BALOBA-1460 file (C-alpha; in Angstrom, 3 decimals):
// residues 331
<rec num="1" residu="m" x="0.016" y="0.022" z="-0.018"/>
<rec num="2" residu="a" x="1.115" y="3.534" z="-0.787"/>
<rec num="3" residu="t" x="2.498" y="5.570" z="2.124"/>
<rec num="4" residu="y" x="1.246" y="9.189" z="2.507"/>
<rec num="5" residu="l" x="2.993" y="11.908" z="4.463"/>
<rec num="6" residu="d" x="1.110" y="14.329" z="6.699"/>
<rec num="7" residu="f" x="0.911" y="16.965" z="4.030"/>
<rec num="8" residu="e" x="-0.218" y="14.377" z="1.413"/>
<rec num="9" residu="q" x="-3.338" y="13.233" z="3.271"/>
<rec num="10" residu="k" x="-5.641" y="15.270" z="1.033"/>
<rec num="11" residu="f" x="-4.096" y="13.343" z="-1.944"/>
<rec num="12" residu="k" x="-5.013" y="10.057" z="-0.264"/>
<rec num="13" residu="s" x="-8.623" y="11.156" z="0.227"/>
<rec num="14" residu="i" x="-9.005" y="12.187" z="-3.429"/>
<rec num="15" residu="q" x="-7.236" y="9.078" z="-4.649"/>
<rec num="16" residu="d" x="-9.558" y="6.835" z="-2.641"/>
<rec num="17" residu="s" x="-12.557" y="8.622" z="-4.267"/>
<rec num="18" residu="i" x="-10.983" y="8.121" z="-7.665"/>
<rec num="19" residu="d" x="-10.534" y="4.370" z="-7.035"/>
<rec num="20" residu="s" x="-14.096" y="4.144" z="-5.809"/>
<rec num="21" residu="a" x="-15.414" y="5.909" z="-8.922"/>
<rec num="22" residu="k" x="-13.417" y="3.565" z="-11.138"/>
<rec num="23" residu="l" x="-15.061" y="0.598" z="-9.517"/>
<rec num="24" residu="r" x="-18.502" y="2.122" z="-10.243"/>
<rec num="25" residu="n" x="-17.243" y="2.827" z="-13.759"/>
<rec num="26" residu="d" x="-18.211" y="6.451" z="-13.216"/>
<rec num="27" residu="i" x="-15.988" y="8.069" z="-15.880"/>
<rec num="28" residu="p" x="-17.223" y="11.689" z="-15.477"/>
<rec num="29" residu="a" x="-16.541" y="11.506" z="-11.720"/>
<rec num="30" residu="v" x="-13.030" y="10.076" z="-12.332"/>
<rec num="31" residu="e" x="-12.247" y="13.016" z="-14.738"/>
<rec num="32" residu="i" x="-13.507" y="15.630" z="-12.187"/>
<rec num="33" residu="l" x="-11.598" y="13.994" z="-9.349"/>
<rec num="34" residu="n" x="-8.339" y="13.782" z="-11.385"/>
<rec num="35" residu="e" x="-8.639" y="17.474" z="-12.079"/>
<rec num="36" residu="e" x="-9.117" y="18.167" z="-8.377"/>
<rec num="37" residu="l" x="-6.079" y="16.012" z="-7.511"/>
<rec num="38" residu="d" x="-3.952" y="17.906" z="-10.030"/>
<rec num="39" residu="r" x="-4.980" y="21.251" z="-8.483"/>
<rec num="40" residu="e" x="-4.251" y="20.002" z="-4.969"/>
<rec num="41" residu="v" x="-0.850" y="18.640" z="-6.003"/>
<rec num="42" residu="e" x="0.042" y="21.968" z="-7.662"/>
<rec num="43" residu="k" x="-1.047" y="23.872" z="-4.536"/>
<rec num="44" residu="v" x="0.942" y="21.703" z="-2.063"/>
<rec num="45" residu="f" x="4.084" y="21.018" z="-4.098"/>
<rec num="46" residu="s" x="4.449" y="24.649" z="-5.124"/>
<rec num="47" residu="n" x="4.912" y="25.692" z="-1.493"/>
<rec num="48" residu="l" x="6.977" y="22.891" z="0.126"/>
<rec num="49" residu="t" x="9.111" y="23.778" z="3.114"/>
<rec num="50" residu="p" x="12.752" y="22.470" z="3.403"/>
<rec num="51" residu="y" x="11.582" y="19.994" z="6.014"/>
<rec num="52" residu="q" x="8.841" y="18.685" z="3.782"/>
<rec num="53" residu="k" x="11.415" y="18.168" z="1.004"/>
<rec num="54" residu="l" x="13.512" y="16.258" z="3.545"/>
<rec num="55" residu="q" x="10.545" y="14.033" z="4.256"/>
<rec num="56" residu="l" x="10.105" y="13.466" z="0.463"/>
<rec num="57" residu="a" x="13.810" y="12.578" z="0.137"/>
<rec num="58" residu="r" x="13.358" y="9.887" z="2.848"/>
<rec num="59" residu="h" x="9.977" y="8.656" z="1.610"/>
<rec num="60" residu="p" x="9.868" y="4.821" z="1.845"/>
<rec num="61" residu="d" x="8.255" y="4.578" z="-1.633"/>
<rec num="62" residu="r" x="10.894" y="6.727" z="-3.292"/>
<rec num="63" residu="p" x="12.877" y="4.849" z="-5.924"/>
<rec num="64" residu="y" x="16.236" y="3.525" z="-4.686"/>
<rec num="65" residu="a" x="19.365" y="2.710" z="-6.591"/>
<rec num="66" residu="l" x="18.221" y="-0.732" z="-7.631"/>
<rec num="67" residu="d" x="14.962" y="0.655" z="-8.921"/>
<rec num="68" residu="y" x="16.775" y="3.000" z="-11.227"/>
<rec num="69" residu="v" x="19.144" y="0.251" z="-12.331"/>
<rec num="70" residu="r" x="16.164" y="-1.902" z="-13.372"/>
<rec num="71" residu="l" x="14.388" y="1.003" z="-15.023"/>
<rec num="72" residu="i" x="17.190" y="2.681" z="-16.951"/>
<rec num="73" residu="m" x="19.714" y="-0.086" z="-17.665"/>
<rec num="74" residu="r" x="19.607" y="-3.142" z="-19.945"/>
<rec num="75" residu="d" x="21.850" y="-6.221" z="-20.138"/>
<rec num="76" residu="y" x="23.191" y="-5.317" z="-16.745"/>
<rec num="77" residu="y" x="25.414" y="-7.561" z="-14.583"/>
<rec num="78" residu="e" x="26.143" y="-7.016" z="-10.897"/>
<rec num="79" residu="l" x="29.728" y="-6.757" z="-9.637"/>
<rec num="80" residu="h" x="30.556" y="-7.839" z="-6.053"/>
<rec num="81" residu="g" x="33.264" y="-7.398" z="-3.400"/>
<rec num="82" residu="d" x="36.267" y="-5.179" z="-2.565"/>
<rec num="83" residu="r" x="38.796" y="-8.026" z="-2.972"/>
<rec num="84" residu="h" x="40.095" y="-7.330" z="0.544"/>
<rec num="85" residu="f" x="37.457" y="-7.992" z="3.140"/>
<rec num="86" residu="a" x="33.804" y="-8.478" z="2.145"/>
<rec num="87" residu="d" x="30.984" y="-7.545" z="-0.182"/>
<rec num="88" residu="d" x="29.129" y="-4.620" z="1.381"/>
<rec num="89" residu="k" x="25.439" y="-4.909" z="0.466"/>
<rec num="90" residu="s" x="24.746" y="-1.234" z="1.004"/>
<rec num="91" residu="i" x="26.829" y="-0.444" z="-2.136"/>
<rec num="92" residu="v" x="25.661" y="-1.938" z="-5.398"/>
<rec num="93" residu="a" x="27.588" y="-1.908" z="-8.651"/>
<rec num="94" residu="f" x="26.511" y="-2.898" z="-12.138"/>
<rec num="95" residu="i" x="27.907" y="-2.910" z="-15.689"/>
<rec num="96" residu="g" x="25.464" y="-2.675" z="-18.535"/>
<rec num="97" residu="y" x="23.887" y="-0.258" z="-21.031"/>
<rec num="98" residu="i" x="22.008" y="3.012" z="-20.627"/>
<rec num="99" residu="g" x="20.457" y="3.497" z="-23.979"/>
<rec num="100" residu="d" x="23.187" y="2.478" z="-26.460"/>
<rec num="101" residu="q" x="26.022" y="3.549" z="-24.206"/>
<rec num="102" residu="r" x="27.871" y="1.153" z="-21.959"/>
<rec num="103" residu="f" x="27.889" y="2.366" z="-18.386"/>
<rec num="104" residu="v" x="29.064" y="1.345" z="-14.923"/>
<rec num="105" residu="v" x="26.539" y="2.321" z="-12.220"/>
<rec num="106" residu="i" x="27.580" y="2.459" z="-8.532"/>
<rec num="107" residu="g" x="24.878" y="3.275" z="-6.014"/>
<rec num="108" residu="e" x="23.918" y="3.247" z="-2.343"/>
<rec num="109" residu="q" x="20.967" y="1.019" z="-1.585"/>
<rec num="110" residu="k" x="18.798" y="1.449" z="1.539"/>
<rec num="111" residu="g" x="16.394" y="-1.437" z="1.331"/>
<rec num="112" residu="r" x="12.667" y="-1.766" z="1.980"/>
<rec num="113" residu="g" x="11.128" y="-3.688" z="4.843"/>
<rec num="114" residu="t" x="12.824" y="-4.760" z="8.011"/>
<rec num="115" residu="k" x="14.783" y="-7.714" z="6.521"/>
<rec num="116" residu="k" x="16.050" y="-5.738" z="3.468"/>
<rec num="117" residu="k" x="16.903" y="-2.679" z="5.590"/>
<rec num="118" residu="i" x="19.073" y="-4.857" z="7.857"/>
<rec num="119" residu="y" x="20.546" y="-6.712" z="4.842"/>
<rec num="120" residu="r" x="21.507" y="-3.367" z="3.280"/>
<rec num="121" residu="n" x="22.573" y="-1.854" z="6.574"/>
<rec num="122" residu="f" x="20.004" y="0.928" z="6.093"/>
<rec num="123" residu="g" x="22.094" y="2.259" z="3.237"/>
<rec num="124" residu="m" x="25.093" y="3.062" z="5.471"/>
<rec num="125" residu="p" x="28.230" y="1.701" z="3.817"/>
<rec num="126" residu="h" x="31.216" y="0.119" z="5.645"/>
<rec num="127" residu="p" x="34.773" y="0.799" z="4.459"/>
<rec num="128" residu="e" x="34.612" y="-2.267" z="2.282"/>
<rec num="129" residu="g" x="31.650" y="-0.680" z="0.515"/>
<rec num="130" residu="y" x="33.698" y="2.332" z="-0.516"/>
<rec num="131" residu="r" x="36.624" y="0.116" z="-1.523"/>
<rec num="132" residu="k" x="34.282" y="-1.915" z="-3.596"/>
<rec num="133" residu="a" x="33.045" y="1.280" z="-5.300"/>
<rec num="134" residu="l" x="36.611" y="2.375" z="-6.002"/>
<rec num="135" residu="r" x="37.598" y="-1.055" z="-7.348"/>
<rec num="136" residu="v" x="34.668" y="-1.039" z="-9.815"/>
<rec num="137" residu="a" x="35.434" y="2.600" z="-10.793"/>
<rec num="138" residu="k" x="38.979" y="1.627" z="-11.515"/>
<rec num="139" residu="l" x="37.698" y="-1.304" z="-13.573"/>
<rec num="140" residu="a" x="35.510" y="1.109" z="-15.569"/>
<rec num="141" residu="e" x="38.529" y="3.384" z="-16.118"/>
<rec num="142" residu="k" x="40.627" y="0.427" z="-17.372"/>
<rec num="143" residu="f" x="38.063" y="-0.311" z="-20.112"/>
<rec num="144" residu="g" x="37.093" y="3.323" z="-20.818"/>
<rec num="145" residu="i" x="33.532" y="3.018" z="-19.502"/>
<rec num="146" residu="p" x="31.780" y="6.139" z="-18.043"/>
<rec num="147" residu="i" x="30.474" y="5.958" z="-14.544"/>
<rec num="148" residu="l" x="27.142" y="6.968" z="-12.936"/>
<rec num="149" residu="f" x="27.049" y="7.283" z="-9.145"/>
<rec num="150" residu="l" x="23.639" y="7.165" z="-7.399"/>
<rec num="151" residu="i" x="23.894" y="8.735" z="-3.943"/>
<rec num="152" residu="d" x="21.338" y="7.794" z="-1.275"/>
<rec num="153" residu="t" x="22.610" y="7.362" z="2.332"/>
<rec num="154" residu="p" x="22.028" y="8.838" z="5.765"/>
<rec num="155" residu="g" x="25.822" y="8.642" z="6.217"/>
<rec num="156" residu="a" x="28.765" y="6.200" z="6.372"/>
<rec num="157" residu="y" x="28.254" y="3.460" z="9.035"/>
<rec num="158" residu="p" x="29.732" y="4.694" z="12.392"/>
<rec num="159" residu="g" x="30.174" y="1.248" z="14.033"/>
<rec num="160" residu="i" x="33.254" y="-0.055" z="15.817"/>
<rec num="161" residu="g" x="34.003" y="-2.552" z="13.047"/>
<rec num="162" residu="a" x="33.917" y="0.211" z="10.431"/>
<rec num="163" residu="e" x="36.296" y="2.326" z="12.440"/>
<rec num="164" residu="e" x="38.647" y="-0.640" z="12.953"/>
<rec num="165" residu="r" x="38.758" y="-1.069" z="9.202"/>
<rec num="166" residu="n" x="39.565" y="2.597" z="8.652"/>
<rec num="167" residu="q" x="36.317" y="4.189" z="7.543"/>
<rec num="168" residu="s" x="37.748" y="7.696" z="7.275"/>
<rec num="169" residu="e" x="40.703" y="6.462" z="5.240"/>
<rec num="170" residu="a" x="38.398" y="4.611" z="2.820"/>
<rec num="171" residu="i" x="36.346" y="7.775" z="2.240"/>
<rec num="172" residu="a" x="39.416" y="9.982" z="1.888"/>
<rec num="173" residu="r" x="40.977" y="7.513" z="-0.619"/>
<rec num="174" residu="n" x="37.817" y="7.655" z="-2.755"/>
<rec num="175" residu="l" x="37.798" y="11.425" z="-2.755"/>
<rec num="176" residu="y" x="41.455" y="11.390" z="-3.915"/>
<rec num="177" residu="e" x="41.185" y="8.650" z="-6.474"/>
<rec num="178" residu="l" x="37.892" y="9.605" z="-8.009"/>
<rec num="179" residu="s" x="39.101" y="13.157" z="-8.477"/>
<rec num="180" residu="k" x="41.696" y="11.927" z="-10.989"/>
<rec num="181" residu="i" x="39.892" y="9.107" z="-12.690"/>
<rec num="182" residu="s" x="40.213" y="9.455" z="-16.492"/>
<rec num="183" residu="v" x="36.642" y="8.575" z="-17.680"/>
<rec num="184" residu="p" x="33.530" y="10.795" z="-17.636"/>
<rec num="185" residu="t" x="31.697" y="10.589" z="-14.269"/>
<rec num="186" residu="i" x="28.233" y="11.736" z="-13.298"/>
<rec num="187" residu="a" x="26.886" y="11.695" z="-9.722"/>
<rec num="188" residu="v" x="23.235" y="12.126" z="-8.832"/>
<rec num="189" residu="v" x="21.705" y="12.532" z="-5.349"/>
<rec num="190" residu="i" x="18.528" y="10.473" z="-5.705"/>
<rec num="191" residu="g" x="17.306" y="10.728" z="-2.193"/>
<rec num="192" residu="e" x="19.337" y="11.561" z="0.934"/>
<rec num="193" residu="g" x="22.983" y="12.571" z="0.628"/>
<rec num="194" residu="g" x="24.432" y="12.403" z="4.093"/>
<rec num="195" residu="s" x="27.939" y="13.649" z="5.011"/>
<rec num="196" residu="g" x="31.062" y="11.761" z="4.043"/>
<rec num="197" residu="g" x="28.925" y="8.730" z="3.203"/>
<rec num="198" residu="a" x="27.652" y="10.663" z="0.189"/>
<rec num="199" residu="l" x="30.840" y="12.488" z="-0.693"/>
<rec num="200" residu="a" x="32.754" y="9.241" z="-1.010"/>
<rec num="201" residu="i" x="31.009" y="8.611" z="-4.284"/>
<rec num="202" residu="g" x="30.105" y="12.154" z="-5.054"/>
<rec num="203" residu="v" x="33.256" y="13.386" z="-6.736"/>
<rec num="204" residu="a" x="32.294" y="13.629" z="-10.460"/>
<rec num="205" residu="d" x="32.404" y="15.829" z="-13.556"/>
<rec num="206" residu="k" x="28.691" y="16.512" z="-13.093"/>
<rec num="207" residu="l" x="27.001" y="16.494" z="-9.747"/>
<rec num="208" residu="a" x="23.225" y="16.771" z="-9.798"/>
<rec num="209" residu="m" x="20.277" y="16.388" z="-7.408"/>
<rec num="210" residu="m" x="16.796" y="15.186" z="-7.943"/>
<rec num="211" residu="r" x="14.269" y="17.977" z="-7.258"/>
<rec num="212" residu="y" x="13.151" y="16.565" z="-3.944"/>
<rec num="213" residu="s" x="16.470" y="15.193" z="-2.672"/>
<rec num="214" residu="v" x="18.756" y="16.644" z="0.043"/>
<rec num="215" residu="f" x="22.498" y="16.865" z="0.496"/>
<rec num="216" residu="s" x="24.009" y="17.829" z="3.846"/>
<rec num="217" residu="v" x="27.085" y="17.758" z="6.008"/>
<rec num="218" residu="i" x="25.091" y="16.424" z="8.937"/>
<rec num="219" residu="s" x="21.515" y="15.239" z="9.383"/>
<rec num="220" residu="p" x="19.062" y="17.885" z="10.607"/>
<rec num="221" residu="e" x="18.422" y="15.691" z="13.677"/>
<rec num="222" residu="g" x="22.148" y="15.658" z="14.484"/>
<rec num="223" residu="c" x="22.385" y="19.387" z="13.957"/>
<rec num="224" residu="a" x="19.455" y="19.985" z="16.242"/>
<rec num="225" residu="a" x="20.922" y="17.810" z="18.923"/>
<rec num="226" residu="i" x="24.270" y="19.527" z="18.867"/>
<rec num="227" residu="l" x="23.212" y="23.166" z="18.524"/>
<rec num="228" residu="w" x="19.996" y="23.181" z="20.531"/>
<rec num="229" residu="k" x="19.936" y="19.858" z="22.330"/>
<rec num="230" residu="d" x="16.288" y="19.715" z="21.320"/>
<rec num="231" residu="p" x="14.861" y="17.328" z="18.753"/>
<rec num="232" residu="k" x="11.906" y="19.692" z="18.261"/>
<rec num="233" residu="m" x="14.278" y="22.054" z="16.511"/>
<rec num="234" residu="v" x="14.794" y="19.685" z="13.568"/>
<rec num="235" residu="e" x="12.650" y="21.875" z="11.208"/>
<rec num="236" residu="t" x="14.700" y="24.936" z="12.137"/>
<rec num="237" residu="a" x="17.926" y="23.046" z="11.504"/>
<rec num="238" residu="t" x="16.696" y="21.804" z="8.154"/>
<rec num="239" residu="k" x="16.072" y="25.308" z="7.027"/>
<rec num="240" residu="a" x="19.323" y="26.664" z="8.409"/>
<rec num="241" residu="l" x="21.471" y="23.934" z="6.835"/>
<rec num="242" residu="k" x="20.290" y="24.799" z="3.298"/>
<rec num="243" residu="i" x="20.217" y="21.183" z="2.137"/>
<rec num="244" residu="t" x="17.625" y="21.346" z="-0.728"/>
<rec num="245" residu="a" x="18.510" y="21.118" z="-4.362"/>
<rec num="246" residu="e" x="17.543" y="24.830" z="-4.923"/>
<rec num="247" residu="d" x="19.820" y="25.986" z="-2.098"/>
<rec num="248" residu="l" x="22.871" y="24.052" z="-3.257"/>
<rec num="249" residu="k" x="22.392" y="25.054" z="-6.854"/>
<rec num="250" residu="e" x="22.224" y="28.748" z="-5.754"/>
<rec num="251" residu="l" x="25.397" y="28.262" z="-3.717"/>
<rec num="252" residu="g" x="27.187" y="26.652" z="-6.702"/>
<rec num="253" residu="l" x="27.785" y="23.366" z="-4.946"/>
<rec num="254" residu="i" x="25.907" y="21.248" z="-7.496"/>
<rec num="255" residu="d" x="25.713" y="21.519" z="-11.320"/>
<rec num="256" residu="d" x="22.120" y="20.726" z="-12.065"/>
<rec num="257" residu="i" x="18.677" y="19.903" z="-10.685"/>
<rec num="258" residu="i" x="16.889" y="16.999" z="-12.303"/>
<rec num="259" residu="e" x="13.159" y="17.598" z="-12.402"/>
<rec num="260" residu="e" x="10.746" y="15.108" z="-10.930"/>
<rec num="261" residu="p" x="7.040" y="14.668" z="-11.680"/>
<rec num="262" residu="k" x="5.139" y="17.400" z="-9.786"/>
<rec num="263" residu="i" x="3.736" y="14.763" z="-7.350"/>
<rec num="264" residu="g" x="7.192" y="13.380" z="-6.631"/>
<rec num="265" residu="a" x="9.359" y="10.418" z="-7.691"/>
<rec num="266" residu="h" x="7.669" y="8.119" z="-5.127"/>
<rec num="267" residu="r" x="4.385" y="8.346" z="-7.041"/>
<rec num="268" residu="e" x="5.704" y="8.093" z="-10.630"/>
<rec num="269" residu="k" x="8.859" y="5.977" z="-10.656"/>
<rec num="270" residu="e" x="8.921" y="5.151" z="-14.357"/>
<rec num="271" residu="k" x="8.558" y="8.834" z="-15.428"/>
<rec num="272" residu="t" x="11.265" y="9.854" z="-12.969"/>
<rec num="273" residu="a" x="13.641" y="7.135" z="-14.217"/>
<rec num="274" residu="k" x="13.133" y="8.454" z="-17.780"/>
<rec num="275" residu="l" x="14.084" y="11.960" z="-16.717"/>
<rec num="276" residu="l" x="17.181" y="10.650" z="-14.952"/>
<rec num="277" residu="k" x="18.165" y="8.595" z="-17.970"/>
<rec num="278" residu="n" x="17.742" y="11.533" z="-20.345"/>
<rec num="279" residu="y" x="19.889" y="13.687" z="-18.020"/>
<rec num="280" residu="v" x="22.666" y="11.124" z="-17.823"/>
<rec num="281" residu="l" x="22.851" y="10.594" z="-21.589"/>
<rec num="282" residu="e" x="22.751" y="14.366" z="-22.296"/>
<rec num="283" residu="k" x="25.604" y="15.055" z="-19.900"/>
<rec num="284" residu="y" x="27.632" y="12.052" z="-21.127"/>
<rec num="285" residu="s" x="27.206" y="13.403" z="-24.631"/>
<rec num="286" residu="e" x="28.770" y="16.665" z="-23.504"/>
<rec num="287" residu="l" x="31.609" y="15.076" z="-21.509"/>
<rec num="288" residu="s" x="32.488" y="12.586" z="-24.243"/>
<rec num="289" residu="k" x="33.546" y="15.472" z="-26.501"/>
<rec num="290" residu="l" x="36.366" y="16.466" z="-24.106"/>
<rec num="291" residu="s" x="39.845" y="15.095" z="-24.322"/>
<rec num="292" residu="k" x="41.299" y="13.350" z="-21.212"/>
<rec num="293" residu="e" x="43.334" y="16.450" z="-20.397"/>
<rec num="294" residu="e" x="40.355" y="18.726" z="-20.752"/>
<rec num="295" residu="l" x="38.151" y="16.485" z="-18.664"/>
<rec num="296" residu="l" x="40.636" y="16.278" z="-15.815"/>
<rec num="297" residu="n" x="41.377" y="20.009" z="-15.920"/>
<rec num="298" residu="q" x="37.667" y="20.886" z="-15.912"/>
<rec num="299" residu="r" x="37.141" y="18.604" z="-12.983"/>
<rec num="300" residu="y" x="40.123" y="20.077" z="-11.098"/>
<rec num="301" residu="q" x="38.848" y="23.588" z="-11.602"/>
<rec num="302" residu="k" x="35.451" y="22.606" z="-10.369"/>
<rec num="303" residu="i" x="36.788" y="21.057" z="-7.181"/>
<rec num="304" residu="v" x="39.080" y="23.927" z="-6.319"/>
<rec num="305" residu="s" x="36.190" y="26.388" z="-6.773"/>
<rec num="306" residu="y" x="34.344" y="24.868" z="-3.834"/>
<rec num="307" residu="g" x="34.434" y="27.204" z="-0.839"/>
<rec num="308" residu="a" x="35.626" y="30.222" z="-2.939"/>
<rec num="309" residu="f" x="34.168" y="33.548" z="-1.829"/>
<rec num="310" residu="e" x="34.347" y="37.239" z="-2.528"/>
<rec num="311" residu="e" x="34.949" y="39.862" z="0.116"/>
<rec num="312" residu="t" x="32.052" y="42.154" z="0.663"/>
<rec num="313" residu="t" x="32.433" y="45.915" z="0.534"/>
<rec num="314" residu="a" x="31.900" y="46.126" z="4.270"/>
<rec num="315" residu="n" x="34.792" y="43.754" z="4.913"/>
<rec num="316" residu="m" x="37.051" y="45.760" z="2.538"/>
<rec num="317" residu="l" x="36.153" y="49.002" z="4.298"/>
<rec num="318" residu="d" x="36.882" y="47.465" z="7.673"/>
<rec num="319" residu="e" x="40.271" y="46.329" z="6.456"/>
<rec num="320" residu="f" x="40.998" y="49.737" z="4.963"/>
<rec num="321" residu="e" x="40.077" y="51.543" z="8.192"/>
<rec num="322" residu="k" x="42.282" y="49.147" z="10.173"/>
<rec num="323" residu="r" x="45.265" y="49.892" z="7.911"/>
<rec num="324" residu="i" x="44.705" y="53.664" z="8.365"/>
<rec num="325" residu="e" x="44.648" y="53.233" z="12.114"/>
<rec num="326" residu="d" x="47.819" y="51.126" z="12.063"/>
<rec num="327" residu="k" x="49.556" y="53.733" z="9.901"/>
<rec num="328" residu="n" x="48.576" y="56.592" z="12.252"/>
<rec num="329" residu="e" x="49.809" y="54.609" z="15.323"/>
<rec num="330" residu="t" x="53.152" y="53.957" z="13.592"/>
<rec num="331" residu="e" x="53.580" y="57.679" z="12.683"/>
């Protein structure tokens, strides 16, 4: 059964009426109710708060990495293991075709239902997961195959075992190695991009976010606990962190926003997958025209631009006044 969030309850009521009308074969009623549903969707989704977008990013019906693999790839084959310790089930890797182009797809998988969530470790990778991702990325580089990363994790797994196997080193190694890999790379935040767990497969020539996804250095819950020590402040934290696609695009931290159906990816998975597929093929077409040197230089310039800022006039005036004062004191 479909899951409805608090602000989607009106949708559920209208949809129930539509289903009832269909059973009665009342076509005029179905048409009227569909128009009412469209109006309500437009009204609600045109005024979403950052916290509501966070809820959508975590929606249990939202398509996960494996859903996209099945919807946009053909003739795909799964690759397993890091060749050092284990096969982390929270990271999935496939080789196959997107359209007519061969691709390697590496994604984070959360899992649905209690058993699958545990099996996938709730989408929180261990070090061996990141090493698996890097191994597969290096394999793609060896054969000249472009790479698509699908980001969807609350964060890297913080357990004792993960720390014993050098979680931070595994993430740092990925950041370093993926920054200089010689094939076109595209990364897309499809749901929740949490901290280093997302960054570890987020270094790419093109970094995009789905319209209702989030990307943050810490979860809003963690931020609220640290700054206010009050879980009720999570909505305030969500707004302050600026974790939505629109915020990050404005800040220049992502390249593109991939549109979703107005009602969200969790209601129209196939249509969303088609939009993602079109974006990936379009950006690959652009990147494939670059030489290896141009590709690496463009990626380098993009990475070093992160965190760049311009001094405001007020700061410059303060500095000028300070220099005048220092000069007067010296004289």
